[in-house]
C-alpha positions in Angstrom: -23.8 8.4 -22.6 -26.7 5.9 -22.4 -26.3 3.4 -19.5 -27.1 0.6 -22.0 -24.0 1.5 -24.0 -21.6 1.5 -21.1 -21.1 -1.9 -19.3 -19.5 -2.6 -15.9 -17.4 -5.8 -16.2 -15.0 -7.6 -13.9 -11.4 -7.3 -14.8 -10.1 -10.7 -15.6 -6.5 -12.0 -16.4 -7.3 -11.5 -20.1 -8.2 -7.9 -19.5 -5.0 -7.0 -17.7 -3.0 -5.7 -20.6 -5.7 -3.4 -21.9 -6.5 -2.1 -18.4 -2.8 -1.4 -17.7 -2.6 0.4 -21.0 -5.6 2.5 -20.1 -4.1 3.5 -16.8 -0.8 4.4 -18.3 -2.4 6.6 -20.9 -5.1 8.2 -18.7 -4.0 8.1 -15.1 -0.2 8.4 -14.8 2.0 8.0 -17.9 5.1 8.2 -15.7 4.1 4.6 -14.6 4.8 2.1 -17.3 2.2 -0.4 -18.5 4.3 -3.2 -17.0 4.3 -1.4 -13.6 0.5 -1.0 -13.7 0.3 -4.6 -14.5 2.0 -5.5 -11.2 -1.2 -4.5 -9.3 -3.1 -7.0 -11.5 -0.7 -9.8 -10.6 0.2 -9.6 -6.9 2.9 -12.1 -5.8 1.0 -13.6 -2.9 -1.5 -16.5 -3.2 -5.1 -15.6 -3.0 -8.4 -16.8 -4.5 -9.4 -13.4 -6.0 -12.8 -13.1 -7.7 -11.5 -10.5 -10.2 -8.9 -7.7 -10.4 -11.5 -5.0 -9.9 -14.1 -3.6 -12.4 -13.9 -1.8 -15.7 -16.2 0.4 -17.7 -16.5 -0.7 -21.3 -18.2 1.4 -24.1 -18.4 -0.2 -27.6 -15.7 -2.7 -26.5 -13.4 0.1 -25.5 -12.1 0.5 -21.9 -13.2 3.9 -20.6 -12.8 3.4 -16.9 -11.2 1.1 -14.3 -11.1 0.6 -10.5 -8.5 -1.9 -9.6 -8.8 -4.1 -6.5 -6.1 -6.1 -4.7 -7.4 -9.1 -2.7 -5.9 -10.9 0.3 -6.8 -13.3 3.1 -5.6 -12.2 6.5 -5.8 -13.6 10.0 -7.4 -11.2 12.4 -7.9 -12.1 16.1 -7.5 -15.8 15.1 -10.1 -15.7 12.3 -9.5 -15.6 8.5 -10.8 -12.5 6.9 -11.1 -11.6 3.2 -9.9 -8.1 2.3 -10.6 -6.1 -0.8 -8.2 -3.2 -1.2 -9.4 -0.4 -3.5 -6.5 0.6 -5.7 -6.1 2.7 -8.8 -9.3 4.5 -10.0 -9.7 6.3 -13.3 -12.6 7.1 -15.6 -12.3 8.9 -18.9 -13.7 12.4 -18.7 -16.6 11.7 -21.1 -17.8 8.9 -18.9 -17.4 10.4 -15.4 -21.2 10.1 -14.8 -20.7 6.3 -14.6 -17.9 6.4 -12.0 -20.2 5.5 -9.1 -21.2 2.3 -10.9 -17.6 1.0 -10.6 -17.5 1.7 -6.8 -20.9 0.1 -6.2 -19.8 -3.0 -8.1 -16.7 -3.4 -5.8 -18.6 -2.7 -2.6 -21.5 -5.0 -3.6 -19.2 -8.0 -3.2 -20.1 -9.9 0.0 -17.8 -11.3 2.6 -15.0 -8.7 2.3 -13.5 -6.0 4.5 -12.6 -3.0 2.4 -9.6 -0.7 2.6 -8.7 2.4 0.5 -5.1 3.3 1.2 -4.4 6.0 -1.4 -7.7 7.8 -2.0 -7.6 11.1 -3.9 -9.2 14.2 -2.4 -12.5 13.8 -4.1 -12.7 10.1 -3.3 -12.2 10.7 0.4 -15.5 12.6 0.6 -17.3 9.9 -1.5 -15.9 7.2 0.7 -17.2 8.9 3.8 -20.7 8.9 2.4 -20.3 5.2 1.6 -19.5 4.3 5.2 -15.7 4.3 5.2 -13.8 5.4 8.3 -10.6 7.4 8.2 -7.5 5.9 9.9 -5.4 8.0 12.1 -2.5 8.9 9.8 -0.7 11.4 12.1 2.7 11.7 10.5 6.1 13.1 11.4 8.5 14.1 8.6 11.8 12.8 10.1 15.1 13.5 8.4 17.3 10.5 7.7 20.7 11.7 8.8 24.2 10.0 8.5 25.1 8.1 11.6 28.0 5.9 12.4 27.3 2.2 13.1 26.3 1.4 16.7 28.2 -1.4 18.3 26.1 -4.5 18.6 23.4 -3.3 16.2 23.3 -4.5 12.6 20.9 -2.9 10.0 20.5 -4.8 6.7 18.4 -5.3 3.7 20.3 -8.3 2.4 17.6 -10.9 1.4 19.5 -13.8 2.9 19.9 -12.0 6.3 16.2 -10.8 6.3 14.8 -14.2 5.3 17.1 -16.0 7.8 16.0 -14.1 10.9 12.3 -13.5 10.5 9.9 -15.8 12.4 6.2 -16.6 12.4 3.9 -13.9 10.9 6.9 -11.8 9.9 8.4 -14.6 7.9 5.0 -15.1 6.1 4.8 -11.3 5.4 8.3 -11.4 3.9 7.5 -14.5 1.7 4.4 -12.8 0.4 6.0 -9.5 -0.3 9.7 -10.2 -1.2 8.7 -10.0 -4.9 6.3 -7.0 -4.5 7.9 -4.3 -6.6 7.4 -1.4 -4.1 8.2 -3.2 -0.9 11.6 -2.8 0.7 12.6 -5.0 3.6 15.0 -4.0 6.4 15.9 -5.6 9.7 17.7 -4.2 12.7 19.4 -6.9 14.7 20.8 -6.8 18.3 21.2 -9.2 21.2 19.4 -12.0 19.5 16.3 -9.8 18.7 15.2 -8.2 15.4 13.0 -5.3 14.4 11.5 -5.7 10.9 10.5 -2.8 8.7 8.7 -2.9 5.4 8.9 0.5 3.7 8.2 2.1 0.3 9.6 5.1 -1.5 7.2 8.0 -2.1 7.1 11.3 -3.9 6.2 14.6 -2.3 6.3 17.8 -4.3 7.3 15.6 -7.2 10.5 14.6 -5.4 11.0 10.8 -5.0 13.1 11.0 -1.8 10.8 9.9 1.0 10.4 6.6 2.8 7.0 5.5 4.1 6.8 2.6 6.6 4.1 0.1 5.8 4.6 -2.6 8.5 6.7 -3.2 11.6 7.4 -6.6 13.0 9.6 -8.1 15.7 10.7 -5.8 18.5 9.4 -2.2 18.2 11.6 -1.2 21.1 14.7 -2.4 19.2 13.5 -0.5 16.1 13.0 2.6 18.2 16.4 2.5 19.8 18.1 1.7 16.4 16.1 4.3 14.5 19.1 6.7 13.9 20.9 3.8 12.3 17.8 2.7 10.3 17.4 6.3 9.1 21.0 6.4 8.0 20.5 3.1 6.1 17.4 4.5 4.4 19.5 7.6 3.4 22.5 5.7 1.9 21.0 2.5 0.7 17.6 3.8 -0.6 18.2 7.4 -1.3 15.5 8.5 1.1 16.2 11.9 2.5 13.4 11.7 5.1 10.8 9.3 6.5 7.1 9.9 6.5 6.7 8.3 9.9 3.1 7.4 10.8 2.7 6.9 14.5 0.2 4.1 14.1 2.6 2.1 11.9 5.8 2.6 13.7 4.3 2.7 17.2 6.7 5.5 18.2 7.6 9.0 17.0 11.2 9.7 15.8 12.7 12.4 18.0 13.8 14.7 15.2 11.4 16.1 12.6 8.2 18.1 12.1 4.6 17.0 12.1 2.9 16.9 8.8 -0.1 19.3 8.8 -2.2 17.4 6.3 -1.1 13.8 6.1 -2.5 11.6 3.3 -5.8 9.9 4.0 -6.2 6.2 4.4 -9.6 4.6 5.0 -11.4 1.3 5.7 -15.0 -0.1 5.8 -15.8 -3.0 8.1 -18.3 -4.1 10.7 -15.9 -6.5 12.4 -12.3 -5.4 11.9 -10.9 -2.5 14.0 -8.7 0.3 12.9 -5.7 -1.1 14.9 -6.0 -4.3 12.8 -5.4 -2.5 9.5 -1.9 -2.3 8.1 -0.7 -1.3 4.6 0.4 -4.7 3.3 -1.3 -6.7 0.5 -2.1 -3.4 -1.3 -1.0 -1.2 -4.2 1.3 0.5 -1.7 3.5 -2.6 -1.9 3.0 -3.2 -5.6 3.5 0.2 -7.3 5.8 3.3 -6.9 4.4 6.4 -8.5 
C-alpha cells in the first residue's frame, strides 16, 4: 500500500464508535463494541490530547493503537502518563504498524507504559527504549476460609468509600466506575488494607484475580490474605490469584511460581520502576 493512501490520524471522540467496531471485528470479537468503547472514555478526569492513533485508508479504519492518559503525582511532582493499550492493524496494512507506534511516542511530555504487550510487541518495545518491569508472579489458590475474629473483608461500595483516606480515596473515586476494577478492603483494629483487582483469563478460563494496586496497610493485607482469598473465591468466582510480588509487596504462602509471567513495560527518563502501578490503564477498563 502506498504511504500516501494510508493516513495516521489521532483518534477523537467522534472516531470512538468506528474504532470500537474495528477492534471488535478484528482484534477480539468476544469483547463487545461497548466494552471496547470503555477504553476510549475512561471515568477519571484528564486533559487527553487524543485516544490514540488510527490508520485510515480511503476513509476506512485499517488499524488502531489506543492510548489511555492520566496525570499522576510522583515524588511530589505531577507527571503525565500515556498508557499504550489495544493495538491492532489489518493484515493488509501491517507494514504501516510502526507509524502508529511512532505517532504515540512522538508526543512530548509523557511517561509511557505498556501493561499488556503481546509477544511480538515486547521485542519491539525493547528496541524503542522500553524497560521490562519485574512481574515475578505466584499462582496462589483462593481457598475457603472461615471468618477471622476482628477482621472484616468487604467490597460493599459504601464501606470501601467510607474508610479510604488520602491517595487511596482518590484512587477509588477515579476507578469506582472503571468496568474491570474491583475494590476490596480488609479492616481490623482501626486499620485497612485496600486491594484493587481485576479478573483475568488463563488457558481461556476466566477464573483468575490479578491485583493492580494495594493501599493502606500491606501488613494487614498480608495477615488477612487467607480471608481475602476466600472473598475472591466466593464473591468474584476467582479460583486463584496471580499475585505479583511488586504489586502486593508480599508472596502468599501457598501456590506455585509462574514460569513465564506476562510482560509489563515502561519508558521514562525520570520515573522509576517502583513508581509504576497498573491503575489508569486498560487493565482497569476492560476484561478480555
